[in-house]
C-alpha positions in Angstrom: 18.2 58.7 -80.6 20.7 57.6 -77.9 18.0 56.3 -75.7 16.6 54.2 -78.5 20.1 52.8 -79.3 20.6 51.9 -75.6 17.2 50.3 -75.4 17.9 48.2 -78.5 21.3 47.1 -77.1 19.7 46.2 -73.8 17.0 44.2 -75.5 19.6 42.3 -77.5 21.6 41.5 -74.4 18.5 40.2 -72.7 17.7 38.1 -75.8 21.2 36.6 -75.8 21.0 35.8 -72.1 17.6 34.1 -72.6 19.0 32.2 -75.6 22.0 30.9 -73.5 19.6 29.9 -70.7 17.4 27.9 -73.1 20.5 26.3 -74.7 21.8 25.2 -71.3 18.4 23.7 -70.5 18.4 21.9 -73.8 21.9 20.6 -73.3 20.9 19.2 -69.8 17.7 17.7 -71.1 19.6 16.0 -74.0 22.2 14.5 -71.6 19.6 13.3 -69.1 17.2 11.8 -71.7 19.7 10.5 -74.4 23.0 10.4 -72.5 26.1 11.8 -74.1 24.8 10.6 -77.5 22.2 13.4 -77.3 24.8 16.0 -76.9 25.9 15.4 -80.5 23.0 17.5 -81.5 24.2 20.6 -79.6 26.4 22.1 -82.4 23.4 22.1 -84.7 21.0 23.4 -82.1 23.3 26.1 -80.8 23.3 27.7 -84.3 19.6 28.5 -83.8 19.0 32.0 -82.5 15.2 32.1 -82.7 13.8 31.7 -79.2 10.5 30.3 -80.3 12.3 27.5 -82.2 14.5 26.8 -79.3 11.5 26.5 -77.0 9.9 24.2 -79.6 13.0 22.0 -79.5 12.8 21.9 -75.7 9.2 20.6 -76.0 10.4 18.2 -78.7 12.9 16.7 -76.3 10.1 16.0 -73.8 8.0 14.3 -76.4 10.6 12.4 -78.5 11.0 8.7 -77.7 14.2 8.3 -79.6 17.1 10.4 -80.8 16.1 9.8 -84.4 12.6 11.1 -83.6 14.1 14.2 -82.0 16.3 14.8 -85.1 13.2 14.7 -87.2 11.5 17.2 -84.9 14.5 19.5 -85.0 14.6 19.4 -88.8 10.9 20.2 -89.1 11.3 23.1 -86.6 14.3 24.5 -88.6 12.5 24.4 -91.9 9.3 26.0 -90.4 9.4 29.7 -91.4 8.4 32.1 -88.6 
């Protein structure tokens, strides 16, 4: 039982570290592509804990041509049930 508990705690720590890494990448990409205006989306994005959704947002940043287009992509990702 203790091994399982430790393993689950370790997996959670790894997930949180990965989430922070992805969020840092998203923040950098937003600033590079959309300047400081893009950083206004970070409070909303940082509430997302699903790694697949965060990766989809990363991809959305690459594909979006405008901040409005990116906001639409984020909305569609958030409403998509996994």
